[in-house]
Kinemage of the C-alpha trace (Angstrom):
@kinemage 1
@onewidth
@group {chain A} dominant
@subgroup {mainchain}
@vectorlist {calphas} color= white
{ca met a 1} P -37.865 23.462 85.651
{ca asp a 2} L -36.264 26.667 86.843
{ca phe a 3} L -35.415 26.022 90.490
{ca asn a 4} L -34.835 29.760 90.998
{ca ser a 5} L -38.514 30.460 90.284
{ca ile a 6} L -39.812 28.333 93.161
{ca ala a 7} L -41.552 30.438 95.802
{ca leu a 8} L -41.369 29.777 99.518
{ca his a 9} L -43.870 27.238 100.833
{ca pro a 10} L -47.148 29.034 101.752
{ca glu a 11} L -46.630 27.928 105.392
{ca phe a 12} L -42.953 28.983 105.530
{ca pro a 13} L -40.996 28.693 107.827
{ca gln a 14} L -42.980 25.872 109.479
{ca lys a 15} L -43.154 24.057 106.143
{ca val a 16} L -40.614 24.162 103.324
{ca trp a 17} L -40.122 22.875 99.793
{ca val a 18} L -37.167 20.487 99.710
{ca ile a 19} L -35.352 20.231 96.394
{ca val a 20} L -33.556 16.884 96.426
{ca glu a 21} L -29.882 17.283 95.579
{ca gln a 22} L -28.664 14.060 97.172
{ca pro a 23} L -31.034 11.069 97.002
{ca lys a 24} L -30.967 8.431 99.690
{ca asn a 25} L -28.603 5.485 99.421
{ca glu a 26} L -26.417 7.330 96.901
{ca pro a 27} L -22.693 7.007 97.731
{ca his a 28} L -21.597 9.929 95.505
{ca arg a 29} L -22.560 13.583 95.610
{ca tyr a 30} L -24.434 15.306 92.840
{ca thr a 31} L -23.559 18.747 91.531
{ca phe a 32} L -26.147 21.249 90.392
{ca asp a 33} L -25.546 23.323 87.276
{ca pro a 34} L -27.512 26.569 87.673
{ca val a 35} L -27.298 27.396 83.964
{ca ser a 36} L -28.792 24.144 82.652
{ca gln a 37} L -30.779 23.505 85.875
{ca thr a 38} L -29.518 19.905 85.898
{ca phe a 39} L -27.872 17.562 88.373
{ca thr a 40} L -24.823 15.458 87.566
{ca pro a 41} L -23.259 12.685 89.648
{ca ser a 42} L -19.738 13.522 90.781
{ca ser a 43} L -16.776 11.442 91.884
{ca his a 44} L -16.924 12.978 95.386
{ca lys a 45} L -18.132 10.783 98.230
{ca ser a 46} L -21.367 11.711 99.963
{ca leu a 47} L -20.951 12.635 103.633
{ca ile a 48} L -24.562 11.840 104.448
{ca tyr a 49} L -24.227 8.402 102.866
{ca asp a 50} L -20.914 7.665 104.611
{ca arg a 51} L -22.315 8.672 107.999
{ca gly a 52} L -25.535 6.677 107.685
{ca phe a 53} L -28.195 9.331 107.148
{ca ser a 54} L -31.337 7.597 105.879
{ca gly a 55} L -33.020 10.638 104.367
{ca val a 56} L -32.249 13.005 101.517
{ca tyr a 57} L -30.229 16.198 101.317
{ca gly a 58} L -30.997 19.282 99.339
{ca trp a 59} L -31.916 22.916 99.637
{ca ile a 60} L -35.018 24.832 100.626
{ca gly a 61} L -36.925 26.072 97.603
{ca gly a 62} L -37.486 29.813 97.547
{ca thr a 63} L -34.311 30.624 99.494
{ca gly a 64} L -31.969 30.602 96.495
{ca ala a 65} L -30.195 27.818 94.624
{ca pro a 66} L -26.588 26.637 94.551
{ca pro a 67} L -24.056 28.052 93.990
{ca ala a 68} L -25.787 31.285 95.118
{ca pro a 69} L -26.724 31.652 98.804
{ca his a 70} L -29.425 29.172 99.811
{ca his a 71} L -30.534 27.116 102.832
{ca asp a 72} L -29.404 23.470 102.988
{ca val a 73} L -31.798 20.905 104.413
{ca leu a 74} L -31.723 17.303 105.601
{ca leu a 75} L -35.108 15.651 105.103
{ca phe a 76} L -36.196 12.517 106.890
{ca thr a 77} L -38.452 10.577 104.532
{ca thr a 78} L -39.460 6.984 103.856
{ca gln a 79} L -39.846 7.871 100.162
{ca phe a 80} L -37.125 7.355 97.561
{ca pro a 81} L -37.298 10.585 95.554
{ca arg a 82} L -35.055 11.164 92.571
{ca val a 83} L -32.589 14.001 92.325
{ca gly a 84} L -34.407 17.231 91.418
{ca glu a 85} L -37.761 16.171 92.901
{ca ile a 86} L -39.501 18.608 95.220
{ca leu a 87} L -41.036 17.404 98.479
{ca ala a 88} L -42.829 19.168 101.309
{ca gly a 89} L -41.126 19.122 104.676
{ca his a 90} L -41.976 20.230 108.208
{ca thr a 91} L -39.082 22.215 109.687
{ca cys a 92} L -38.033 20.654 112.977
{ca gly a 93} L -34.528 21.934 113.689
{ca val a 94} L -31.152 23.142 112.539
{ca phe a 95} L -27.476 22.413 112.995
{ca leu a 96} L -25.828 25.797 113.435
{ca arg a 97} L -22.298 25.759 112.067
{ca gly a 98} L -19.466 28.118 112.883
{ca asp a 99} L -18.920 28.847 109.172
{ca gln a 100} L -22.597 29.919 108.836
{ca asp a 101} L -23.357 26.999 106.465
{ca his a 102} L -26.260 25.894 108.665
{ca lys a 103} L -28.087 22.614 107.965
{ca phe a 104} L -31.826 22.669 108.537
{ca val a 105} L -33.731 19.520 109.443
{ca ala a 106} L -37.201 18.624 108.220
{ca val a 107} L -39.490 15.608 108.164
{ca asp a 108} L -41.926 14.683 105.408
{ca asp a 109} L -45.687 14.555 105.953
{ca glu a 110} L -45.742 10.844 106.771
{ca ile a 111} L -43.100 11.099 109.495
{ca gly a 112} L -44.453 14.452 110.716
{ca his a 113} L -47.905 12.898 111.137
{ca asp a 114} L -46.461 10.420 113.675
{ca met a 115} L -44.698 13.093 115.761
{ca lys a 116} L -46.248 14.982 118.680
{ca thr a 117} L -44.723 18.169 117.321
{ca ala a 118} L -42.385 18.948 114.443
{ca asp a 119} L -39.302 19.495 116.576
{ca ile a 120} L -35.914 17.843 116.824
{ca ser a 121} L -36.775 16.898 120.413
{ca ala a 122} L -39.687 14.778 119.133
{ca leu a 123} L -37.635 12.742 116.634
{ca asp a 124} L -37.465 9.049 117.382
{ca lys a 125} L -34.188 7.770 118.799
{ca val a 126} L -32.951 6.252 115.515
{ca phe a 127} L -33.429 9.507 113.587
{ca tyr a 128} L -31.889 11.594 116.350
{ca glu a 129} L -28.799 9.359 116.454
{ca glu a 130} L -28.454 9.695 112.668
{ca leu a 131} L -28.240 13.461 113.098
{ca leu a 132} L -25.613 13.199 115.814
{ca arg a 133} L -23.441 11.031 113.536
{ca leu a 134} L -23.443 13.694 110.828
{ca tyr a 135} L -21.450 16.176 112.910
{ca pro a 136} L -19.568 14.231 115.591
{ca arg a 137} L -17.300 17.196 116.411
{ca ile a 138} L -19.171 20.250 117.549
{ca gly a 139} L -17.205 23.467 117.820
{ca glu a 140} L -17.853 26.486 119.992
{ca gly a 141} L -21.162 28.118 119.090
{ca glu a 142} L -22.249 25.100 117.043
{ca gly a 143} L -24.904 22.498 117.753
{ca trp a 144} L -28.337 21.067 117.127
{ca phe a 145} L -31.312 23.298 117.904
{ca gly a 146} L -35.072 22.880 117.682
{ca ala a 147} L -37.773 24.288 115.440
{ca glu a 148} L -38.091 27.767 116.978
{ca ile a 149} L -34.389 28.517 116.477
{ca ala a 150} L -34.606 27.067 112.954
{ca phe a 151} L -37.557 29.359 112.150
{ca ser a 152} L -35.633 32.412 113.306
{ca tyr a 153} L -32.642 31.542 111.100
{ca leu a 154} L -34.834 30.746 108.097
{ca leu a 155} L -36.498 34.139 108.372
{ca lys a 156} L -33.103 35.873 108.309
{ca gly a 157} L -32.317 34.476 104.872
{ca pro a 158} L -29.270 32.484 103.802
{ca ser a 159} L -25.868 33.695 104.961
{ca his a 160} L -23.716 31.141 103.142
{ca asp a 161} L -23.611 29.607 99.689
């Protein structure tokens, strides 16, 4: 599959395609080779694994692909997708970083169905605490923001690779 050919989700920015780069419960990071369109396990430790994130990490299909500019995304899911799988996610927030390497947050359909609204403020306490553990030090101009702010940044296009 050519990950560069994936179009934005038809309901973008409210819904996104999540390309899984880091499966759940995987202690090592994967690297993506844009030429062969393959993923390879690396010897580098996974930050999301070390800090107890229960979902998957990847990028938003249709916004580019690593190492070119793209949007990173953390997806809460009860599924156990393999690296390279594509899942639908409901955008619910973003962590804005000072270096412009923002991390969007989404939930899969199953989790989204149980929420009042797809927004970071509607996440259950366990999920919300997982997010806070990912970035324990928040610099000036950084922080967690809800869906409306996430939508506005998604519509601007990626600003970091």
